[in-house]
C-alpha positions as CSV (number, residue, x, y, z in Angstrom):
1,X,-30.7,-67.6,-131.4
2,X,-29.3,-71.4,-132.8
3,X,-32.2,-72.2,-135.6
4,X,-30.8,-72.5,-139.8
5,X,-33.1,-73.1,-141.6
6,X,-33.1,-75.0,-145.5
7,X,-35.8,-73.2,-148.0
8,X,-38.2,-75.4,-149.0
9,X,-40.7,-72.6,-150.3
10,X,-39.1,-70.7,-152.5
11,X,-36.2,-68.4,-152.3
12,X,-60.0,-53.4,-140.8
13,X,-57.7,-51.1,-138.9
14,X,-57.8,-47.1,-138.5
15,X,-55.1,-45.2,-137.7
16,X,-56.0,-44.6,-133.8
17,X,-54.0,-42.0,-131.2
18,X,-52.8,-42.9,-127.7
19,X,-55.2,-41.7,-124.8
20,X,-52.3,-41.2,-122.5
21,X,-48.9,-40.3,-123.3
22,X,-46.2,-41.7,-120.9
23,X,-42.9,-39.6,-120.3
24,X,-40.3,-42.1,-120.4
25,X,-40.1,-45.9,-120.4
26,X,-39.9,-47.8,-117.3
27,X,-36.7,-49.1,-116.9
28,X,-36.4,-50.2,-113.0
29,X,-36.6,-54.4,-114.1
30,X,-33.5,-53.6,-117.4
31,X,-32.6,-56.9,-115.9
32,X,-33.8,-60.1,-114.5
33,X,-32.7,-62.5,-112.0
34,X,-34.5,-65.9,-111.3
35,X,-35.4,-67.0,-108.0
36,X,-37.4,-70.0,-106.7
37,X,-38.4,-73.4,-109.4
38,X,-38.9,-71.9,-113.3
39,X,-41.5,-73.1,-116.0
40,X,-41.2,-76.2,-117.9
41,X,-39.9,-74.8,-120.7
42,X,-36.1,-74.4,-122.7
43,X,-35.6,-77.8,-121.5
44,X,-32.0,-79.0,-122.5
45,X,-32.8,-81.7,-125.5
46,X,-36.2,-79.9,-126.3
47,X,-36.3,-77.4,-129.4
48,X,-38.2,-74.0,-127.8
49,X,-40.5,-72.2,-130.0
50,X,-41.7,-68.8,-129.6
51,X,-44.9,-67.3,-131.3
52,X,-46.0,-64.1,-131.2
53,X,-49.7,-62.5,-133.7
54,X,-50.1,-59.3,-135.7
55,X,-46.8,-57.3,-136.9
56,X,-48.7,-54.4,-138.4
57,X,-47.7,-51.7,-139.0
58,X,-50.2,-48.3,-138.7
59,X,-49.1,-45.0,-140.0
60,X,-48.2,-44.3,-136.1
61,X,-45.7,-47.5,-136.2
62,X,-44.1,-46.0,-139.5
63,X,-43.6,-42.3,-139.0
64,X,-42.4,-43.2,-135.1
65,X,-39.6,-45.5,-137.1
66,X,-38.8,-42.8,-139.4
67,X,-38.1,-40.4,-136.9
68,X,-35.4,-43.2,-134.6
69,X,-31.4,-43.1,-135.3
70,X,-32.3,-46.9,-134.8
71,X,-35.6,-47.3,-137.5
72,X,-37.8,-50.0,-136.4
73,X,-35.3,-51.6,-134.4
74,X,-35.7,-49.3,-131.2
75,X,-39.7,-50.7,-131.3
76,X,-38.3,-54.4,-130.3
77,X,-35.9,-53.7,-128.1
78,X,-37.6,-54.4,-125.3
79,X,-38.9,-57.9,-126.2
80,X,-35.5,-58.8,-128.6
81,X,-34.0,-60.6,-124.9
82,X,-36.6,-62.7,-124.6
83,X,-37.5,-63.4,-128.1
84,X,-33.9,-64.4,-128.6
85,X,-34.3,-67.0,-125.6
86,X,-36.4,-69.6,-127.7
87,X,-34.4,-71.2,-130.7
88,X,-36.9,-70.4,-132.9
89,X,-39.1,-67.9,-133.3
90,X,-41.7,-66.9,-135.6
91,X,-44.3,-63.5,-136.1
92,X,-47.1,-62.5,-138.7
93,X,-46.0,-60.0,-140.8
94,X,-49.1,-58.7,-141.8
95,X,-48.5,-56.8,-144.9
96,X,-45.7,-56.3,-147.8
97,X,-42.2,-55.3,-147.4
98,X,-42.0,-54.5,-151.8
99,X,-39.4,-51.9,-151.9
100,X,-40.8,-48.9,-154.6
101,X,-43.9,-50.3,-154.7
102,X,-47.0,-48.0,-155.4
103,X,-50.7,-49.1,-154.1
104,X,-51.6,-49.8,-157.8
105,X,-49.5,-52.7,-157.5
106,X,-46.7,-51.1,-159.9
107,X,-43.0,-50.4,-159.5
108,X,-43.0,-46.7,-158.4
109,X,-39.9,-43.9,-157.7
110,X,-36.8,-45.5,-156.1
111,X,-35.5,-44.2,-152.8
112,X,-38.5,-43.7,-150.6
113,X,-38.1,-42.9,-147.3
114,X,-39.0,-45.6,-144.3
115,X,-42.3,-43.1,-144.2
116,X,-44.3,-41.4,-147.1
117,X,-47.3,-42.2,-147.3
118,X,-47.5,-43.4,-150.8
119,X,-44.8,-46.1,-151.3
120,X,-44.8,-46.9,-147.4
121,X,-48.4,-46.3,-146.1
122,X,-50.7,-47.7,-143.5
123,X,-54.3,-49.0,-143.7
124,X,-55.9,-50.1,-146.2
125,X,-53.5,-51.1,-148.6
126,X,-50.0,-51.6,-146.1
127,X,-46.8,-51.6,-146.9
128,X,-43.5,-51.4,-145.2
129,X,-40.0,-50.6,-146.2
130,X,-37.7,-53.6,-146.0
131,X,-35.7,-52.4,-142.9
132,X,-38.8,-53.5,-140.7
133,X,-37.4,-56.8,-141.7
134,X,-33.7,-56.4,-140.3
135,X,-35.2,-54.9,-137.5
136,X,-37.3,-58.4,-136.8
137,X,-34.2,-60.5,-137.5
138,X,-32.4,-58.1,-135.0
139,X,-35.2,-59.2,-132.7
140,X,-34.6,-62.7,-133.5
141,X,-37.5,-64.0,-135.2
142,X,-36.4,-66.3,-137.5
143,X,-39.7,-67.3,-140.0
144,X,-42.4,-64.9,-140.7
145,X,-45.6,-65.8,-141.5
146,X,-46.7,-64.2,-144.9
147,X,-49.8,-65.5,-145.5
148,X,-52.5,-63.6,-144.4
149,X,-55.6,-61.1,-145.6
150,X,-52.7,-58.3,-146.3
151,X,-50.3,-60.3,-148.5
152,X,-51.7,-58.6,-151.8
153,X,-52.1,-55.5,-150.7
154,X,-49.7,-54.3,-153.3
155,X,-50.7,-57.2,-155.9
156,X,-48.8,-60.2,-157.2
157,X,-45.2,-57.6,-157.3
158,X,-45.7,-56.9,-153.8
159,X,-45.5,-60.5,-153.1
160,X,-42.4,-61.7,-154.8
161,X,-40.6,-58.4,-153.5
162,X,-41.6,-59.2,-150.3
163,X,-40.0,-62.5,-150.3
164,X,-37.3,-61.5,-152.0
165,X,-36.3,-58.8,-149.3
166,X,-37.0,-62.1,-146.5
167,X,-34.8,-64.2,-148.4
168,X,-32.1,-61.3,-148.7
169,X,-32.5,-60.9,-144.2
170,X,-32.0,-64.8,-144.6
171,X,-35.1,-65.3,-142.7
172,X,-37.8,-68.1,-143.9
173,X,-40.8,-67.5,-144.8
174,X,-44.3,-69.8,-145.4
175,X,-47.9,-69.4,-146.6
176,X,-46.8,-67.2,-149.8
177,X,-45.0,-68.2,-152.6
178,X,-43.4,-65.4,-155.7
179,X,-44.3,-66.3,-159.7
180,X,-41.0,-67.3,-160.7
181,X,-42.0,-70.8,-158.5
182,X,-45.9,-71.6,-159.2
183,X,-44.8,-75.2,-157.8
184,X,-42.7,-74.0,-154.7
185,X,-44.0,-75.6,-151.7
186,X,-46.1,-73.8,-149.1
187,X,-43.9,-74.4,-145.8
188,X,-40.5,-73.9,-144.4
189,X,-38.3,-76.2,-142.3
190,X,-36.0,-74.5,-139.8
191,X,-33.4,-76.8,-138.3
192,X,-32.5,-76.3,-134.9
193,X,-31.1,-78.8,-132.0
194,X,-30.7,-81.6,-134.4
195,X,-34.3,-81.3,-135.2
196,X,-35.8,-80.1,-138.4
197,X,-39.3,-78.0,-137.6
198,X,-42.0,-77.2,-140.7
199,X,-43.8,-74.7,-140.7
200,X,-47.3,-74.0,-142.7
201,X,-49.7,-71.0,-142.7
202,X,-52.6,-70.4,-144.8
203,X,-55.0,-67.4,-144.8
204,X,-58.8,-67.0,-144.5
205,X,-58.6,-64.2,-147.1
206,X,-56.7,-61.7,-149.2
207,X,-59.2,-59.3,-148.5
208,X,-60.9,-59.2,-151.8
209,X,-57.5,-58.6,-153.6
210,X,-57.1,-60.9,-157.6
211,X,-54.5,-63.4,-156.4
212,X,-54.0,-64.2,-160.4
213,X,-50.9,-66.4,-159.5
214,X,-52.4,-68.2,-156.4
215,X,-49.1,-66.5,-154.1
216,X,-51.4,-66.9,-151.0
217,X,-52.6,-70.2,-149.5
218,X,-56.2,-70.1,-148.3
219,X,-57.5,-71.8,-145.1
220,X,-60.5,-73.1,-146.5
221,X,-60.9,-72.6,-150.0
222,X,-57.6,-74.0,-149.8
223,X,-58.3,-76.7,-146.9
224,X,-58.0,-80.1,-148.7
225,X,-54.4,-79.1,-150.1
226,X,-53.8,-77.6,-146.2
227,X,-54.4,-80.9,-144.8
228,X,-52.6,-82.7,-147.4
229,X,-49.6,-80.6,-146.9
230,X,-49.5,-81.5,-143.0
231,X,-50.0,-84.8,-143.4
232,X,-47.0,-85.1,-145.7
233,X,-45.1,-83.1,-143.6
234,X,-46.2,-85.5,-141.0
235,X,-45.4,-88.6,-142.2
236,X,-42.0,-87.5,-144.3
237,X,-39.6,-89.2,-142.3
238,X,-36.9,-86.1,-142.6
239,X,-39.4,-83.9,-140.5
240,X,-39.9,-83.7,-136.8
241,X,-42.7,-81.9,-136.3
242,X,-44.8,-79.4,-138.2
243,X,-46.3,-76.2,-136.8
244,X,-49.9,-74.7,-138.4
245,X,-49.9,-71.3,-138.4
246,X,-53.8,-70.4,-139.6
247,X,-54.8,-66.9,-140.4
248,X,-58.5,-66.9,-139.5
249,X,-60.9,-66.0,-137.1
250,X,-63.3,-63.2,-136.9
251,X,-61.5,-59.1,-135.8
252,X,-61.9,-57.9,-132.3
253,X,-63.5,-60.9,-131.3
254,X,-62.0,-63.4,-128.3
255,X,-63.8,-66.8,-128.6
256,X,-62.6,-69.0,-131.5
257,X,-65.8,-69.2,-134.3
258,X,-66.7,-72.7,-135.2
259,X,-65.0,-72.9,-138.9
260,X,-61.0,-72.4,-136.6
261,X,-61.9,-75.2,-134.2
262,X,-63.3,-77.8,-136.8
263,X,-59.9,-76.8,-139.2
264,X,-57.4,-76.4,-136.3
265,X,-58.4,-80.0,-135.3
266,X,-58.4,-81.0,-138.5
267,X,-54.9,-80.2,-138.6
268,X,-53.6,-81.8,-135.7
269,X,-55.4,-84.8,-136.3
270,X,-54.0,-84.5,-140.0
271,X,-50.3,-84.9,-137.8
272,X,-49.4,-81.4,-136.7
273,X,-48.4,-80.8,-133.0
274,X,-49.6,-77.5,-132.5
275,X,-51.6,-74.8,-134.3
276,X,-50.9,-71.0,-133.3
277,X,-52.9,-68.4,-135.2
278,X,-53.4,-65.0,-135.5
279,X,-55.5,-62.2,-137.0
280,X,-58.5,-61.0,-134.4
281,X,-55.6,-58.4,-133.5
282,X,-56.7,-59.9,-129.4
283,X,-56.4,-62.6,-127.8
284,X,-57.6,-65.8,-127.7
285,X,-58.3,-69.3,-125.2
286,X,-55.3,-71.3,-125.7
287,X,-57.2,-75.0,-125.8
288,X,-55.5,-78.1,-125.5
289,X,-56.5,-81.3,-127.6
290,X,-56.0,-84.9,-127.4
291,X,-55.5,-86.2,-130.9
292,X,-56.8,-89.6,-132.8
293,X,-53.3,-91.1,-132.0
294,X,-53.4,-90.2,-128.3
295,X,-50.9,-87.3,-128.7
296,X,-51.2,-84.6,-127.0
297,X,-51.6,-81.0,-128.4
298,X,-52.7,-77.6,-127.9
299,X,-54.0,-74.7,-130.2
300,X,-53.7,-71.2,-129.6
301,X,-56.2,-69.8,-131.7
302,X,-55.3,-65.4,-131.6
303,X,-52.2,-64.1,-130.1
304,X,-53.3,-60.8,-130.6
305,X,-51.6,-57.9,-132.1
306,X,-47.7,-57.9,-131.1
307,X,-47.3,-54.4,-132.3
308,X,-50.2,-52.5,-134.2
309,X,-51.3,-48.9,-133.4
310,X,-54.7,-49.5,-131.9
311,X,-55.3,-48.6,-128.5
312,X,-57.9,-50.5,-126.1
313,X,-56.6,-52.6,-123.8
314,X,-57.4,-55.9,-125.7
315,X,-55.5,-54.6,-128.8
316,X,-52.2,-53.1,-127.4
317,X,-52.4,-56.5,-125.2
318,X,-50.6,-59.6,-127.0
319,X,-48.8,-62.5,-126.0
320,X,-45.4,-64.1,-126.5
321,X,-45.9,-67.8,-126.5
322,X,-43.3,-70.3,-125.5
323,X,-43.2,-73.9,-126.2
324,X,-40.8,-77.1,-126.1
325,X,-40.6,-79.1,-128.7
326,X,-39.5,-83.2,-127.3
327,X,-39.4,-86.5,-127.8
328,X,-41.9,-88.4,-126.1
329,X,-41.1,-92.2,-125.1
330,X,-42.5,-93.2,-128.9
331,X,-39.7,-91.2,-129.8
332,X,-42.7,-88.8,-131.1
333,X,-42.2,-84.9,-131.5
334,X,-44.5,-83.1,-128.7
335,X,-45.2,-80.0,-128.1
336,X,-45.2,-79.8,-124.8
337,X,-47.5,-77.2,-121.9
338,X,-47.1,-73.9,-123.8
339,X,-46.1,-70.9,-121.6
340,X,-47.1,-67.0,-122.6
341,X,-45.4,-64.0,-121.7
342,X,-47.9,-60.6,-122.3
343,X,-46.8,-57.9,-123.7
344,X,-48.1,-54.2,-124.3
345,X,-47.5,-51.1,-126.9
346,X,-47.4,-48.1,-125.2
347,X,-46.1,-44.3,-126.7
348,X,-43.7,-43.0,-124.8
349,X,-42.5,-39.5,-125.0
350,X,-39.6,-41.1,-126.9
351,X,-41.3,-43.2,-129.5
352,X,-43.4,-46.5,-129.9
353,X,-42.4,-49.9,-128.1
354,X,-43.6,-53.3,-127.7
355,X,-42.4,-54.4,-124.1
356,X,-43.3,-56.9,-121.5
357,X,-46.1,-55.7,-119.7
358,X,-44.6,-55.9,-116.9
359,X,-41.7,-53.3,-117.5
360,X,-44.8,-51.2,-119.6
361,X,-46.5,-48.1,-117.6
362,X,-50.0,-49.7,-116.6
363,X,-48.6,-52.7,-117.7
364,X,-50.8,-54.8,-115.3
365,X,-53.4,-54.1,-117.1
366,X,-52.3,-55.7,-120.1
367,X,-50.8,-58.3,-117.5
368,X,-54.5,-59.0,-116.1
369,X,-56.7,-59.2,-119.2
370,X,-54.2,-61.7,-120.8
371,X,-54.2,-64.1,-118.2
372,X,-58.0,-63.7,-118.2
373,X,-58.3,-65.0,-121.9
374,X,-55.2,-67.3,-121.8
375,X,-55.4,-68.3,-118.2
376,X,-53.2,-67.8,-115.1
377,X,-51.3,-71.3,-115.2
378,X,-49.0,-70.4,-117.9
379,X,-48.3,-67.0,-117.3
380,X,-44.9,-66.5,-117.7
381,X,-43.0,-63.6,-115.7
382,X,-39.8,-62.3,-116.5
383,X,-38.0,-63.8,-113.5
384,X,-38.7,-67.4,-114.7
385,X,-36.9,-66.6,-117.9
386,X,-33.6,-66.2,-115.6
387,X,-34.6,-69.3,-113.6
388,X,-35.5,-71.8,-116.9
389,X,-32.0,-70.4,-118.5
390,X,-29.6,-70.1,-116.3
391,X,-28.8,-66.4,-117.7
392,X,-29.7,-62.4,-116.2
393,X,-31.5,-61.1,-118.9
394,X,-31.1,-57.4,-119.6
395,X,-33.2,-54.8,-121.8
396,X,-29.7,-53.9,-122.8
397,X,-29.2,-57.4,-124.3
398,X,-31.7,-55.7,-126.9
């Protein structure tokens, strides 16, 4: 990864089990060599962004991490080599990583293991061991979206400690802010390839949990502030592009609703280069849109679950979205056509992993599902990465 960031933000779903448990991970395609002509991605001089949907660590995933010598890192090793090809990678971290915080939102006894069912637990009151952030860092992520409906699952203290954990890992975050910095910007800025890219997240809800210190930016309740942030960033000469990452939409629905469509267009016309959404836990379409000032942009309404313990085809299928930000003839940094790599969460006897669908047991099911929702034309195959980047990419790189 080549990204470096400077902070502008201050330093449901029940547990399900898999119906089928394969005995071993498919490693036949451990190293992939490209052939033919690759997609128009990873272009010289461009900033390549990788984005994924929800990192939603249900109990089964936390228990699995507790059983693995590598902890959470083992769950991401198959996708890490592909994420690392991007200049900047972003994920929706759906839930706190608040060390030693009880479900009531107060400090508890120190030293709980990765999963204990109380301090670190699953739905409906999530909290993850801080080692998850280190694993996401190792996998290649640079920015974590913390503005989502589970942001306040451990109260204001949980928000504070989550941001401290992310800061300590050297990652950027957007969508929430600590009580100690009530006027801190909601966005973060990441520098790569000589450009400064702003990321702004918001959430439609905090699941009815009180937000007494206004620590979460609301997509609709604070819509005027959301759009004002985008306008300010897009006209700031020090910012080259704005990527808007809203947490929105109806769960388990493959079609965006009217509010998603309206806010997405408003954000793009306010100056955003792209909109990449999360929350529905299933894929929603990618839509191309030309702004009032003639810029080509796109909306990826939902990238589905990146990793979660939900086992219907639509819920275990996600996508890593790749797109280039590149200067056009007018000197504007434009989001070019996005491509996507379908992913699948699989439970093997050796553990739970998210991996490219092309490598997964029964992965063709997820590849076909992703193509149905996102379209065949933007589909990436593993060989495309080697062709586009000029590298042979191996699972062992993870």
